[in-house]
GUMAR-163411 format. One record per atom (N, C-alpha, C): residue number from 1; residue in one letter; atom name; x, y, z. Coordinates in Angstrom, 2 decimals. Atoms other than C-alpha are relative to their C-alpha. Layout:
<sites>
+-----+---+----+---------+---------+---------+
:   k : r :  a :    east :   north :      up :
+-----+---+----+---------+---------+---------+
: NUM : A : CA :       X :       Y :       Z :
...
+-----+---+----+---------+---------+---------+
</sites>
This chain:
<sites>
+-----+---+----+---------+---------+---------+
:   k : r :  a :    east :   north :      up :
+-----+---+----+---------+---------+---------+
:   1 : M :  N :   -1.38 :    0.93 :   -0.38 :
:   1 : M : CA :    4.86 :    3.68 :  -19.59 :
:   1 : M :  C :    0.23 :   -1.30 :   -0.85 :
:   2 : N :  N :   -0.47 :    0.74 :    0.92 :
:   2 : N : CA :    6.70 :    1.31 :  -21.55 :
:   2 : N :  C :   -0.31 :   -1.69 :    0.92 :
:   3 : E :  N :    0.31 :    0.95 :   -0.73 :
:   3 : E : CA :    5.31 :   -2.45 :  -20.54 :
:   3 : E :  C :    1.51 :   -0.59 :    0.64 :
:   4 : N :  N :   -0.92 :    0.55 :   -0.41 :
:   4 : N : CA :    8.90 :   -3.40 :  -20.02 :
:   4 : N :  C :    0.68 :    0.48 :    1.03 :
:   5 : N :  N :   -0.24 :   -0.61 :   -0.90 :
:   5 : N : CA :    9.32 :   -0.91 :  -17.44 :
:   5 : N :  C :   -0.51 :   -0.31 :    1.39 :
:   6 : L :  N :    0.71 :    0.20 :   -1.30 :
:   6 : L : CA :    6.82 :   -2.09 :  -14.83 :
:   6 : L :  C :    0.75 :   -1.02 :    0.95 :
:   7 : N :  N :   -0.36 :    0.71 :   -1.13 :
:   7 : N : CA :    8.84 :   -4.75 :  -13.31 :
:   7 : N :  C :    1.59 :    0.28 :    0.13 :
:   8 : R :  N :   -1.51 :   -0.60 :   -0.25 :
:   8 : R : CA :   12.02 :   -2.61 :  -13.18 :
:   8 : R :  C :   -0.14 :    0.84 :    1.31 :
:   9 : L :  N :    0.26 :   -0.13 :   -1.24 :
:   9 : L : CA :   12.44 :   -1.81 :   -9.33 :
:   9 : L :  C :    1.33 :    0.71 :    0.28 :
:  10 : L :  N :   -1.49 :   -0.94 :   -0.36 :
:  10 : L : CA :   15.08 :    1.12 :   -8.27 :
:  10 : L :  C :   -0.21 :    0.17 :    1.44 :
:  11 : V :  N :    0.09 :   -0.34 :   -1.42 :
:  11 : V : CA :   15.62 :    1.28 :   -4.45 :
:  11 : V :  C :    1.18 :    0.86 :    0.22 :
:  12 : I :  N :   -1.18 :   -1.00 :   -0.56 :
:  12 : I : CA :   17.68 :    4.08 :   -2.73 :
:  12 : I :  C :   -0.41 :   -0.02 :    1.28 :
:  13 : D :  N :   -0.11 :   -0.10 :   -1.66 :
:  13 : D : CA :   18.64 :    3.62 :    1.01 :
:  13 : D :  C :    1.47 :    0.14 :    0.11 :
:  14 : D :  N :   -1.29 :    0.01 :   -0.64 :
:  14 : D : CA :   21.93 :    4.27 :    2.83 :
:  14 : D :  C :    0.51 :   -0.89 :    0.52 :
:  15 : E :  N :   -0.43 :    1.30 :   -0.36 :
:  15 : E : CA :   21.76 :    1.05 :    4.50 :
:  15 : E :  C :   -0.27 :   -1.25 :   -0.86 :
:  16 : P :  N :   -0.11 :    1.20 :    0.96 :
:  16 : P : CA :   22.93 :   -1.88 :    2.33 :
:  16 : P :  C :   -0.89 :   -1.02 :    0.80 :
:  17 : E :  N :    0.61 :    0.95 :   -0.28 :
:  17 : E : CA :   21.11 :   -4.22 :    4.52 :
:  17 : E :  C :   -1.66 :    0.30 :   -0.83 :
:  18 : I :  N :    1.66 :   -0.04 :    0.15 :
:  18 : I : CA :   17.35 :   -2.66 :    3.89 :
:  18 : I :  C :    0.17 :   -0.04 :   -1.60 :
:  19 : C :  N :    0.09 :    0.18 :    1.49 :
:  19 : C : CA :   18.22 :   -2.59 :    0.05 :
:  19 : C :  C :    0.16 :   -1.42 :   -0.44 :
:  20 : E :  N :    0.18 :    1.53 :    0.60 :
:  20 : E : CA :   19.28 :   -6.25 :    0.00 :
:  20 : E :  C :   -1.65 :   -0.65 :    0.59 :
:  21 : L :  N :    1.16 :    0.67 :   -0.39 :
:  21 : L : CA :   16.10 :   -7.00 :    2.04 :
:  21 : L :  C :   -1.22 :    0.16 :   -1.04 :
:  22 : I :  N :    1.35 :   -0.45 :    1.02 :
:  22 : I : CA :   13.58 :   -4.98 :   -0.58 :
:  22 : I :  C :    0.56 :   -0.98 :   -1.27 :
:  23 : K :  N :   -0.35 :    0.71 :    1.62 :
:  23 : K : CA :   15.59 :   -6.49 :   -3.64 :
:  23 : K :  C :   -0.34 :   -1.50 :    0.27 :
:  24 : N :  N :    0.39 :    1.37 :   -0.26 :
:  24 : N : CA :   15.06 :  -10.07 :   -2.23 :
:  24 : N :  C :   -1.27 :   -0.03 :    0.24 :
:  25 : V :  N :    1.44 :    0.12 :   -0.19 :
:  25 : V : CA :   11.43 :   -9.60 :   -1.55 :
:  25 : V :  C :   -0.53 :    0.39 :   -1.54 :
:  26 : A :  N :    0.45 :   -0.34 :    1.17 :
:  26 : A : CA :   10.94 :   -7.89 :   -4.89 :
:  26 : A :  C :    0.37 :   -0.92 :   -1.17 :
:  27 : E :  N :   -0.38 :    0.89 :    1.00 :
:  27 : E : CA :   12.85 :  -10.55 :   -6.91 :
:  27 : E :  C :   -0.85 :   -1.28 :    0.32 :
:  28 : E :  N :    0.85 :    1.20 :   -0.54 :
:  28 : E : CA :   10.72 :  -13.20 :   -5.03 :
:  28 : E :  C :   -1.20 :    0.11 :   -1.18 :
:  29 : I :  N :    1.44 :   -0.32 :    0.87 :
:  29 : I : CA :    7.66 :  -11.66 :   -7.11 :
:  29 : I :  C :    0.47 :    0.51 :   -1.38 :
:  30 : D :  N :   -0.52 :   -0.33 :    1.56 :
:  30 : D : CA :    9.68 :  -11.04 :  -10.64 :
:  30 : D :  C :    0.33 :    1.23 :   -0.02 :
:  31 : F :  N :   -0.36 :   -1.31 :    0.47 :
:  31 : F : CA :   11.01 :   -7.71 :  -10.45 :
:  31 : F :  C :    1.62 :    0.30 :   -0.24 :
:  32 : D :  N :   -1.42 :   -0.21 :    0.33 :
:  32 : D : CA :   14.34 :   -6.77 :  -11.80 :
:  32 : D :  C :    0.44 :    1.36 :    0.49 :
:  33 : V :  N :   -0.15 :   -0.95 :   -1.08 :
:  33 : V : CA :   15.86 :   -4.78 :   -9.10 :
:  33 : V :  C :    1.57 :    0.60 :   -0.06 :
:  34 : S :  N :   -1.17 :   -0.70 :    0.18 :
:  34 : S : CA :   18.69 :   -2.04 :   -9.28 :
:  34 : S :  C :    0.03 :    0.72 :    1.52 :
:  35 : V :  N :   -0.40 :   -0.81 :   -1.34 :
:  35 : V : CA :   20.23 :   -0.41 :   -6.04 :
:  35 : V :  C :    0.94 :    1.20 :   -0.05 :
:  36 : A :  N :   -0.87 :   -1.19 :   -0.03 :
:  36 : A : CA :   21.40 :    3.02 :   -5.31 :
:  36 : A :  C :    0.25 :    0.23 :    1.69 :
:  37 : T :  N :   -0.09 :   -0.25 :   -1.23 :
:  37 : T : CA :   22.79 :    4.01 :   -2.14 :
:  37 : T :  C :    0.55 :    1.56 :    0.24 :
:  38 : T :  N :   -0.41 :   -1.34 :   -0.15 :
:  38 : T : CA :   23.76 :    7.64 :   -2.96 :
:  38 : T :  C :   -1.17 :    0.84 :   -1.08 :
:  39 : A :  N :    0.82 :   -0.79 :    1.17 :
:  39 : A : CA :   21.76 :   10.45 :   -4.77 :
:  39 : A :  C :    0.35 :   -0.13 :   -1.20 :
:  40 : T :  N :   -0.66 :    0.02 :    1.68 :
:  40 : T : CA :   24.05 :   10.44 :   -7.71 :
:  40 : T :  C :   -0.06 :   -1.22 :   -0.66 :
:  41 : E :  N :    0.44 :    1.51 :    0.44 :
:  41 : E : CA :   23.79 :    6.69 :   -8.24 :
:  41 : E :  C :   -1.52 :   -0.26 :   -0.40 :
:  42 : F :  N :    1.21 :    0.08 :    0.28 :
:  42 : F : CA :   20.16 :    7.11 :   -7.89 :
:  42 : F :  C :   -0.58 :    1.21 :   -1.04 :
:  43 : Q :  N :    0.36 :   -1.13 :    1.20 :
:  43 : Q : CA :   19.89 :   10.24 :  -10.50 :
:  43 : Q :  C :    0.33 :   -0.60 :   -1.26 :
:  44 : S :  N :   -0.49 :    0.68 :    1.11 :
:  44 : S : CA :   21.79 :    8.03 :  -12.82 :
:  44 : S :  C :   -0.92 :   -1.17 :   -0.35 :
:  45 : C :  N :    0.86 :    1.19 :    0.44 :
:  45 : C : CA :   19.60 :    4.88 :  -12.52 :
:  45 : C :  C :   -1.47 :    0.51 :   -0.43 :
:  46 : V :  N :    1.08 :   -0.42 :    0.30 :
:  46 : V : CA :   16.55 :    6.81 :  -12.81 :
:  46 : V :  C :   -0.07 :    0.55 :   -1.50 :
:  47 : R :  N :   -0.36 :   -0.29 :    1.62 :
:  47 : R : CA :   17.70 :    8.42 :  -16.34 :
:  47 : R :  C :    0.31 :   -1.31 :   -0.74 :
:  48 : E :  N :   -0.72 :    0.80 :    0.86 :
:  48 : E : CA :   19.37 :    5.44 :  -17.46 :
:  48 : E :  C :   -0.88 :   -1.39 :    0.14 :
:  49 : C :  N :    0.90 :    1.14 :   -0.39 :
:  49 : C : CA :   17.27 :    2.49 :  -16.05 :
:  49 : C :  C :   -1.63 :    0.26 :   -0.45 :
:  50 : K :  N :    1.45 :   -0.51 :    0.05 :
:  50 : K : CA :   13.76 :    4.27 :  -16.30 :
:  50 : K :  C :   -0.91 :   -1.03 :    0.91 :
:  51 : P :  N :    0.78 :    1.06 :   -0.64 :
:  51 : P : CA :   12.22 :    1.98 :  -13.40 :
:  51 : P :  C :   -1.28 :    0.32 :   -0.04 :
:  52 : G :  N :    1.62 :   -0.38 :    0.15 :
:  52 : G : CA :    8.42 :    1.35 :  -13.30 :
:  52 : G :  C :   -0.31 :    0.24 :    1.44 :
:  53 : V :  N :    0.44 :   -0.25 :   -1.42 :
:  53 : V : CA :    8.77 :    1.46 :   -9.47 :
:  53 : V :  C :    1.15 :    0.70 :    0.99 :
:  54 : I :  N :   -1.07 :   -0.58 :   -0.74 :
:  54 : I : CA :   10.89 :    3.32 :   -6.94 :
:  54 : I :  C :   -0.46 :   -0.18 :    1.56 :
:  55 : V :  N :   -0.09 :    0.05 :   -1.47 :
:  55 : V : CA :   11.56 :    2.54 :   -3.24 :
:  55 : V :  C :    0.97 :    1.14 :    0.09 :
:  56 : L :  N :   -0.65 :   -1.12 :   -0.28 :
:  56 : L : CA :   12.76 :    5.78 :   -1.96 :
:  56 : L :  C :    0.18 :    0.41 :    1.81 :
:  57 : D :  N :   -0.42 :   -0.13 :   -1.29 :
:  57 : D : CA :   14.28 :    6.08 :    1.51 :
:  57 : D :  C :   -0.34 :    1.56 :    0.50 :
:  58 : L :  N :    0.03 :   -1.30 :   -0.33 :
:  58 : L : CA :   13.45 :    9.74 :    3.15 :
:  58 : L :  C :    1.30 :    0.59 :    0.32 :
:  59 : Q :  N :   -1.20 :   -0.39 :   -0.96 :
:  59 : Q : CA :   16.51 :    9.99 :    5.46 :
:  59 : Q :  C :    1.28 :   -0.59 :   -0.74 :
:  60 : M :  N :   -1.25 :    0.26 :    0.53 :
:  60 : M : CA :   19.54 :    9.99 :    3.54 :
:  60 : M :  C :    1.31 :    0.67 :    0.28 :
:  61 : P :  N :   -0.89 :   -0.99 :   -0.55 :
:  61 : P : CA :   23.01 :   11.38 :    4.82 :
:  61 : P :  C :    0.13 :    1.17 :   -0.58 :
:  62 : Q :  N :   -0.47 :   -0.97 :    0.70 :
:  62 : Q : CA :   24.17 :   13.46 :    2.25 :
:  62 : Q :  C :   -1.29 :    0.90 :   -0.99 :
:  63 : V :  N :    1.33 :   -0.65 :    0.45 :
:  63 : V : CA :   20.60 :   14.49 :    0.66 :
:  63 : V :  C :   -1.43 :   -0.60 :    0.49 :
:  64 : D :  N :    1.49 :    0.04 :   -0.58 :
:  64 : D : CA :   16.95 :   14.93 :    1.91 :
:  64 : D :  C :   -0.96 :   -0.80 :   -1.10 :
:  65 : G :  N :    0.75 :    0.88 :    0.83 :
:  65 : G : CA :   14.52 :   12.49 :    0.37 :
:  65 : G :  C :   -0.82 :    1.17 :   -0.80 :
:  66 : I :  N :    0.73 :   -1.14 :    0.55 :
:  66 : I : CA :   12.55 :   15.64 :   -0.34 :
:  66 : I :  C :    0.47 :    0.41 :   -1.07 :
:  67 : E :  N :   -0.66 :   -0.84 :    0.86 :
:  67 : E : CA :   15.10 :   17.02 :   -2.54 :
:  67 : E :  C :   -0.18 :   -1.49 :   -1.37 :
:  68 : L :  N :    0.05 :    1.17 :    0.85 :
:  68 : L : CA :   14.88 :   13.44 :   -4.39 :
:  68 : L :  C :   -1.46 :    0.02 :   -0.90 :
:  69 : L :  N :    1.37 :   -0.43 :    0.53 :
:  69 : L : CA :   11.29 :   13.73 :   -4.83 :
:  69 : L :  C :   -0.33 :    1.08 :   -1.11 :
:  70 : R :  N :   -0.18 :   -1.08 :    0.81 :
:  70 : R : CA :   11.69 :   17.04 :   -6.40 :
:  70 : R :  C :    0.59 :   -0.34 :   -1.28 :
:  71 : F :  N :   -0.44 :    0.61 :    1.06 :
:  71 : F : CA :   14.05 :   15.55 :   -8.67 :
:  71 : F :  C :   -0.84 :   -0.63 :   -1.11 :
:  72 : L :  N :    1.07 :    0.75 :    0.83 :
:  72 : L : CA :   11.65 :   12.99 :   -9.76 :
:  72 : L :  C :   -1.14 :    0.78 :   -0.87 :
:  73 : G :  N :    0.96 :   -1.01 :    0.74 :
:  73 : G : CA :    9.15 :   15.79 :  -10.28 :
:  73 : G :  C :    0.57 :    0.61 :   -1.31 :
:  74 : E :  N :   -0.46 :   -0.70 :    1.25 :
:  74 : E : CA :   11.54 :   17.57 :  -12.79 :
:  74 : E :  C :    0.25 :   -0.84 :   -0.89 :
:  75 : E :  N :   -0.30 :    1.14 :    1.10 :
:  75 : E : CA :   12.50 :   14.56 :  -14.32 :
:  75 : E :  C :   -1.42 :   -0.53 :   -0.77 :
:  76 : K :  N :    1.34 :    0.40 :    0.68 :
:  76 : K : CA :    8.61 :   14.09 :  -15.30 :
:  76 : K :  C :    0.15 :   -1.76 :    0.22 :
:  77 : C :  N :   -0.19 :    1.23 :   -0.26 :
:  77 : C : CA :    9.26 :   10.60 :  -13.80 :
:  77 : C :  C :   -1.36 :   -0.51 :    0.29 :
:  78 : S :  N :    1.39 :    0.46 :    0.15 :
:  78 : S : CA :    6.30 :    8.40 :  -14.37 :
:  78 : S :  C :   -0.14 :   -1.30 :    0.99 :
:  79 : A :  N :   -0.08 :    1.19 :   -0.82 :
:  79 : A : CA :    7.50 :    5.34 :  -11.85 :
:  79 : A :  C :   -1.08 :    0.16 :    1.13 :
:  80 : G :  N :    0.64 :    0.34 :   -1.25 :
:  80 : G : CA :    5.62 :    4.50 :   -8.97 :
:  80 : G :  C :    0.83 :    0.17 :    1.12 :
:  81 : V :  N :   -1.15 :   -0.21 :   -1.17 :
:  81 : V : CA :    7.13 :    5.71 :   -5.76 :
:  81 : V :  C :   -0.51 :   -0.23 :    1.46 :
:  82 : I :  N :    0.27 :    0.53 :   -1.26 :
:  82 : I : CA :    6.99 :    3.93 :   -2.42 :
:  82 : I :  C :    0.91 :    0.67 :    1.16 :
:  83 : L :  N :   -0.70 :   -0.54 :   -0.93 :
:  83 : L : CA :    8.31 :    5.98 :    0.44 :
:  83 : L :  C :    0.29 :   -0.78 :    0.95 :
:  84 : I :  N :   -0.12 :    0.93 :   -1.73 :
:  84 : I : CA :   10.27 :    4.26 :    3.69 :
:  84 : I :  C :    0.81 :    1.06 :    0.71 :
:  85 : S :  N :   -0.63 :   -0.62 :   -1.04 :
:  85 : S : CA :   11.51 :    5.86 :    6.66 :
:  85 : S :  C :   -0.37 :   -0.52 :    0.96 :
:  86 : G :  N :    0.13 :    0.25 :   -1.51 :
:  86 : G : CA :   12.08 :    5.49 :   10.37 :
:  86 : G :  C :   -0.84 :    1.01 :    0.33 :
:  87 : T :  N :    0.65 :   -1.08 :   -0.47 :
:  87 : T : CA :   10.38 :    8.69 :   10.80 :
:  87 : T :  C :   -1.30 :    0.00 :    0.22 :
:  88 : D :  N :    1.45 :    0.28 :   -0.42 :
:  88 : D : CA :    6.83 :    9.00 :   12.20 :
:  88 : D :  C :   -0.61 :    0.08 :   -1.17 :
:  89 : K :  N :    0.78 :    0.07 :    0.72 :
:  89 : K : CA :    3.94 :    8.49 :   10.29 :
:  89 : K :  C :   -0.44 :    1.42 :   -0.87 :
:  90 : R :  N :    0.11 :   -1.22 :    0.37 :
:  90 : R : CA :    3.21 :   12.13 :   10.02 :
:  90 : R :  C :    0.94 :    0.65 :   -1.15 :
:  91 : V :  N :   -0.89 :   -0.47 :    0.72 :
:  91 : V : CA :    6.15 :   12.98 :    8.24 :
:  91 : V :  C :   -0.06 :   -0.75 :   -1.47 :
:  92 : L :  N :    0.49 :    0.83 :    1.33 :
:  92 : L : CA :    5.58 :   10.24 :    5.75 :
:  92 : L :  C :   -1.24 :    0.50 :   -0.82 :
:  93 : A :  N :    1.19 :   -0.42 :    0.38 :
:  93 : A : CA :    2.15 :   11.31 :    5.09 :
:  93 : A :  C :    0.35 :    1.21 :   -0.66 :
:  94 : T :  N :   -0.27 :   -1.26 :    0.78 :
:  94 : T : CA :    3.45 :   14.76 :    4.34 :
:  94 : T :  C :    0.85 :    0.09 :   -1.17 :
:  95 : S :  N :   -0.48 :    0.32 :    1.08 :
:  95 : S : CA :    6.01 :   13.57 :    1.99 :
:  95 : S :  C :   -0.88 :   -0.46 :   -0.92 :
:  96 : R :  N :    1.04 :    0.69 :    1.20 :
:  96 : R : CA :    3.37 :   11.63 :    0.02 :
:  96 : R :  C :   -0.53 :    0.99 :   -0.27 :
:  97 : R :  N :    0.53 :   -1.28 :    0.62 :
:  97 : R : CA :    1.39 :   14.67 :   -0.53 :
:  97 : R :  C :    0.98 :    0.75 :   -0.77 :
:  98 : L :  N :   -0.72 :   -0.63 :    0.77 :
:  98 : L : CA :    4.27 :   16.47 :   -1.50 :
:  98 : L :  C :    0.44 :   -0.53 :   -1.25 :
:  99 : G :  N :   -0.34 :    0.87 :    1.15 :
:  99 : G : CA :    5.26 :   13.74 :   -4.08 :
:  99 : G :  C :   -1.31 :    0.36 :   -1.02 :
: 100 : D :  N :    1.22 :   -0.45 :    0.41 :
: 100 : D : CA :    1.52 :   14.34 :   -4.96 :
: 100 : D :  C :    0.04 :    1.46 :   -1.04 :
: 101 : S :  N :    0.01 :   -1.45 :    0.58 :
: 101 : S : CA :    2.03 :   17.99 :   -5.75 :
: 101 : S :  C :    1.29 :   -0.02 :   -1.01 :
: 102 : Y :  N :   -0.97 :   -0.05 :    0.99 :
: 102 : Y : CA :    5.04 :   17.13 :   -7.75 :
: 102 : Y :  C :   -0.53 :   -0.69 :   -1.23 :
: 103 : G :  N :    0.44 :    0.95 :    1.28 :
: 103 : G : CA :    2.92 :   15.04 :  -10.17 :
: 103 : G :  C :    0.52 :   -1.33 :    0.02 :
: 104 : L :  N :   -0.46 :    1.38 :   -0.11 :
: 104 : L : CA :    4.42 :   11.65 :   -8.95 :
: 104 : L :  C :   -1.14 :   -0.93 :    0.55 :
: 105 : N :  N :    0.94 :    1.20 :   -0.24 :
: 105 : N : CA :    2.51 :    8.44 :   -8.85 :
: 105 : N :  C :    0.44 :   -0.60 :    1.37 :
: 106 : M :  N :   -0.44 :    0.37 :   -1.46 :
: 106 : M : CA :    2.84 :    7.97 :   -5.01 :
: 106 : M :  C :   -0.98 :   -1.24 :    0.52 :
: 107 : L :  N :    0.72 :    1.37 :   -0.20 :
: 107 : L : CA :    1.92 :    4.26 :   -4.45 :
: 107 : L :  C :   -0.29 :   -0.27 :    1.75 :
: 108 : G :  N :    0.24 :    0.27 :   -1.41 :
: 108 : G : CA :    2.47 :    4.35 :   -0.52 :
: 108 : G :  C :    0.88 :    0.45 :    0.85 :
: 109 : A :  N :   -1.40 :   -0.04 :   -0.86 :
: 109 : A : CA :    4.78 :    4.62 :    2.39 :
: 109 : A :  C :   -0.02 :   -0.73 :    1.25 :
: 110 : L :  N :   -0.14 :    0.99 :   -0.98 :
: 110 : L : CA :    6.22 :    2.21 :    4.74 :
: 110 : L :  C :    1.06 :    0.47 :    1.07 :
: 111 : Q :  N :   -0.95 :   -0.38 :   -1.32 :
: 111 : Q : CA :    7.58 :    2.79 :    8.29 :
: 111 : Q :  C :    0.95 :   -1.15 :    0.18 :
: 112 : K :  N :   -0.94 :    0.92 :   -0.53 :
: 112 : K : CA :   10.91 :    1.22 :    9.17 :
: 112 : K :  C :   -0.43 :   -0.22 :    1.54 :
: 113 : P :  N :   -0.45 :    1.38 :    0.75 :
: 113 : P : CA :   11.14 :   -1.61 :   10.39 :
: 113 : P :  C :   -0.91 :   -0.27 :   -1.12 :
: 114 : I :  N :    0.83 :    0.07 :    1.24 :
: 114 : I : CA :    9.47 :   -2.50 :    6.97 :
: 114 : I :  C :   -0.54 :   -1.35 :    0.34 :
: 115 : K :  N :    0.83 :    1.31 :   -0.06 :
: 115 : K : CA :    6.83 :   -5.45 :    7.43 :
: 115 : K :  C :    0.35 :   -0.45 :   -1.53 :
: 116 : L :  N :   -0.09 :    0.62 :    1.11 :
: 116 : L : CA :    7.66 :   -7.74 :    4.83 :
: 116 : L :  C :   -1.26 :   -0.29 :   -1.01 :
: 117 : N :  N :    1.68 :    0.39 :    0.73 :
: 117 : N : CA :    3.89 :   -8.69 :    3.88 :
: 117 : N :  C :   -0.39 :    1.29 :   -0.58 :
: 118 : D :  N :    0.76 :   -1.49 :    0.48 :
: 118 : D : CA :    3.08 :   -4.78 :    3.51 :
: 118 : D :  C :    0.83 :    0.32 :   -1.29 :
: 119 : L :  N :   -0.89 :   -0.39 :    1.28 :
: 119 : L : CA :    6.13 :   -4.22 :    1.04 :
: 119 : L :  C :   -0.51 :   -1.05 :   -1.16 :
: 120 : E :  N :    0.43 :    1.06 :    1.06 :
: 120 : E : CA :    5.10 :   -7.47 :   -0.93 :
: 120 : E :  C :   -1.45 :    0.57 :   -0.46 :
: 121 : Q :  N :    1.46 :   -0.55 :    0.38 :
: 121 : Q : CA :    1.58 :   -6.30 :   -1.03 :
: 121 : Q :  C :    0.02 :    1.24 :   -0.81 :
: 122 : I :  N :   -0.31 :   -1.20 :    0.91 :
: 122 : I : CA :    2.65 :   -2.68 :   -2.38 :
: 122 : I :  C :    0.45 :   -0.42 :   -1.42 :
: 123 : L :  N :   -0.85 :    0.61 :    1.05 :
: 123 : L : CA :    4.84 :   -4.21 :   -4.70 :
: 123 : L :  C :   -0.95 :   -0.80 :   -0.82 :
: 124 : E :  N :    0.81 :    1.17 :    0.66 :
: 124 : E : CA :    2.25 :   -6.61 :   -5.93 :
: 124 : E :  C :   -1.20 :    1.06 :   -0.78 :
: 125 : Q :  N :    1.05 :   -0.92 :    0.43 :
: 125 : Q : CA :   -0.40 :   -3.72 :   -6.36 :
: 125 : Q :  C :    0.64 :    1.03 :   -0.95 :
: 126 : S :  N :   -0.37 :   -1.08 :    1.15 :
: 126 : S : CA :    2.12 :   -1.46 :   -8.44 :
: 126 : S :  C :    0.17 :   -0.56 :   -1.21 :
: 127 : R :  N :    0.39 :    0.51 :    0.98 :
: 127 : R : CA :    1.59 :   -3.74 :  -11.26 :
: 127 : R :  C :   -0.96 :    0.47 :   -1.00 :
+-----+---+----+---------+---------+---------+
</sites>
């Protein structure tokens, strides 16, 4: 992966407040952050921005997060992926294993409401 991409973070979540929260935390530790609230925006950003890290909400209104993981696998995306969701831990764990099976670099999974310290810690470790 290109050095310049390491600090590029892409967030996809249908809740603008969550996007803003993640963006603020990430910018504090020197990430360049892009935000997407739809699958179409997300897919364009993955192709154009070449993020180093992706924070992906599993529960989106028009698209399942699993479909987005499949898309990332098909794109041979090398970004580290952090899953977030309000679902229970078993769903997050299963989704993380699925991401692994697609050849993705799964960095972790956070349950909503996100604890800021946990988010910051995973982002710091992603570099």
